[in-house]
Kinemage of the C-alpha trace (Angstrom):
@kinemage 1
@onewidth
@group {chain A} dominant
@subgroup {mainchain}
@vectorlist {calphas} color= white
{ca unk a 1} P 108.151 168.461 67.509
{ca unk a 2} L 104.697 167.923 68.999
{ca unk a 3} L 104.467 164.509 67.351
{ca unk a 4} L 107.752 163.396 68.924
{ca unk a 5} L 106.628 164.506 72.378
{ca unk a 6} L 103.352 162.609 71.997
{ca unk a 7} L 105.257 159.493 70.949
{ca unk a 8} L 107.619 159.899 73.873
{ca unk a 9} L 104.674 160.307 76.251
{ca unk a 10} L 102.998 157.253 74.743
{ca unk a 11} L 106.195 155.209 75.128
{ca unk a 12} L 106.561 156.263 78.761
{ca unk a 13} L 102.888 155.497 79.412
{ca unk a 14} L 103.271 152.010 77.931
{ca unk a 15} L 106.323 151.368 80.105
{ca unk a 16} L 104.671 152.625 83.295
{ca unk a 17} L 101.232 151.071 82.807
{ca unk a 18} L 102.148 147.601 84.194
{ca unk a 19} L 103.610 149.208 87.312
{ca unk a 20} L 100.466 151.286 87.850
{ca unk a 21} L 98.224 148.248 87.402
{ca unk a 22} L 100.390 146.191 89.765
{ca unk a 23} L 100.288 148.946 92.394
{ca unk a 24} L 96.479 149.088 92.171
{ca unk a 25} L 96.194 145.299 92.532
{ca unk a 26} L 98.601 145.329 95.490
{ca unk a 27} L 96.554 148.046 97.197
{ca unk a 28} L 93.382 145.996 96.684
{ca unk a 29} L 95.047 142.892 98.142
{ca unk a 30} L 96.364 144.895 101.107
{ca unk a 31} L 92.852 146.179 101.816
{ca unk a 32} L 91.496 142.644 101.487
{ca unk a 33} L 94.112 141.327 103.939
{ca unk a 34} L 93.238 144.088 106.422
{ca unk a 35} L 89.574 143.143 106.185
{ca unk a 36} L 90.540 139.535 106.887
{ca unk a 37} L 92.620 140.593 109.885
{ca unk a 38} L 89.558 142.489 111.121
{ca unk a 39} L 87.508 139.302 110.635
{ca unk a 40} L 85.143 140.949 108.180
{ca unk a 41} L 84.667 137.574 106.541
{ca unk a 42} L 81.564 138.309 104.465
{ca unk a 43} L 83.197 141.436 103.042
{ca unk a 44} L 86.383 139.532 102.178
{ca unk a 45} L 84.429 136.826 100.378
{ca unk a 46} L 82.401 139.372 98.399
{ca unk a 47} L 85.363 141.561 97.417
{ca unk a 48} L 87.779 138.724 96.629
{ca unk a 49} L 85.590 137.436 93.845
{ca unk a 50} L 85.873 140.775 92.022
{ca unk a 51} L 89.686 140.991 92.126
{ca unk a 52} L 91.983 139.521 89.461
{ca unk a 53} L 92.963 135.940 90.154
{ca unk a 54} L 96.240 135.364 91.986
{ca unk a 55} L 97.573 132.913 94.548
{ca unk a 56} L 97.567 135.637 97.206
{ca unk a 57} L 93.968 136.643 96.495
{ca unk a 58} L 92.924 133.003 96.552
{ca unk a 59} L 94.693 132.325 99.871
{ca unk a 60} L 92.981 135.327 101.511
{ca unk a 61} L 89.616 134.220 100.134
{ca unk a 62} L 90.137 130.601 101.194
{ca unk a 63} L 91.191 131.728 104.684
{ca unk a 64} L 87.955 133.696 105.064
{ca unk a 65} L 85.952 130.628 104.042
{ca unk a 66} L 87.939 128.382 106.413
{ca unk a 67} L 87.333 130.676 109.380
{ca unk a 68} L 83.664 131.200 108.443
{ca unk a 69} L 82.564 127.746 107.245
{ca unk a 70} L 85.313 125.300 108.185
{ca unk a 71} L 88.434 123.709 106.748
{ca unk a 72} L 86.562 121.351 104.430
{ca unk a 73} L 84.757 124.231 102.724
{ca unk a 74} L 88.041 126.105 102.339
{ca unk a 75} L 89.771 123.099 100.768
{ca unk a 76} L 86.851 122.670 98.368
{ca unk a 77} L 87.062 126.347 97.360
{ca unk a 78} L 90.833 126.130 96.829
{ca unk a 79} L 90.327 123.126 94.574
{ca unk a 80} L 87.827 125.049 92.431
{ca unk a 81} L 89.858 128.279 92.266
{ca unk a 82} L 93.272 126.866 91.387
{ca unk a 83} L 93.870 125.385 87.932
{ca unk a 84} L 96.227 122.674 89.217
{ca unk a 85} L 96.740 120.624 92.359
{ca unk a 86} L 100.158 122.196 92.889
{ca unk a 87} L 98.715 125.711 92.799
{ca unk a 88} L 95.860 124.593 95.033
{ca unk a 89} L 98.445 123.372 97.535
{ca unk a 90} L 100.166 126.759 97.404
{ca unk a 91} L 96.858 128.496 98.069
{ca unk a 92} L 96.136 126.156 100.980
{ca unk a 93} L 99.611 126.619 102.472
{ca unk a 94} L 99.141 130.392 102.344
{ca unk a 95} L 95.721 130.019 103.929
{ca unk a 96} L 97.169 127.844 106.697
{ca unk a 97} L 99.697 130.541 107.591
{ca unk a 98} L 96.964 133.167 107.554
{ca unk a 99} L 94.909 130.948 109.876
{ca unk a 100} L 97.861 130.839 112.261
{ca unk a 101} L 98.030 134.625 112.170
{ca unk a 102} L 94.330 134.723 113.067
{ca unk a 103} L 94.986 132.206 115.869
{ca unk a 104} L 92.790 129.600 114.215
{ca unk a 105} L 95.160 126.785 115.143
{ca unk a 106} L 92.811 123.852 114.586
{ca unk a 107} L 91.887 125.055 111.117
{ca unk a 108} L 95.545 125.654 110.245
{ca unk a 109} L 96.393 122.116 111.336
{ca unk a 110} L 93.646 120.573 109.192
{ca unk a 111} L 94.643 122.558 106.132
{ca unk a 112} L 98.353 121.771 106.517
{ca unk a 113} L 97.531 118.073 106.751
{ca unk a 114} L 95.860 118.314 103.350
{ca unk a 115} L 98.897 120.112 101.918
{ca unk a 116} L 101.289 117.541 103.398
{ca unk a 117} L 99.259 114.648 101.984
{ca unk a 118} L 99.482 116.186 98.516
{ca unk a 119} L 103.168 117.062 98.620
{ca unk a 120} L 105.379 113.980 99.018
{ca unk a 121} L 108.416 116.162 99.765
{ca unk a 122} L 106.677 117.473 102.897
{ca unk a 123} L 105.824 114.101 104.404
{ca unk a 124} L 107.421 113.353 107.729
{ca unk a 125} L 110.834 111.870 107.552
{ca unk a 126} L 112.965 110.619 110.360
{ca unk a 127} L 115.155 113.452 111.527
{ca unk a 128} L 118.574 112.458 112.748
{ca unk a 129} L 119.758 114.412 115.713
{ca unk a 130} L 123.340 114.410 117.006
{ca unk a 131} L 122.259 112.211 119.922
{ca unk a 132} L 120.834 109.508 117.625
{ca unk a 133} L 124.011 109.089 115.554
């Protein structure tokens, strides 16, 4: 009887472990985002490096670098963090939106230009309005 209960506990633990790990990572990312919102840029850059790699972590980290050192430094960091150009573009797009939230409009504009240059589907196209038809 004791053996069955231990197996049952082990099975439940194995099923719940990913959820517990995910909750811990989400809490760390939430704290990192709050530090960014508080413009604690040095703290964000130091703590981000220690967290598991994800697009969200990278976009928070890149945003801190953009606000602290400029858009060019942020783009360079995104290119080193992301394994592919597509993922780097995702990181930069997230960073651009975070820059808007921080009211860093010039930085957001520069970063979005880089994203738009990389993504052909985002390039400007002529928009037809009802008046132009």
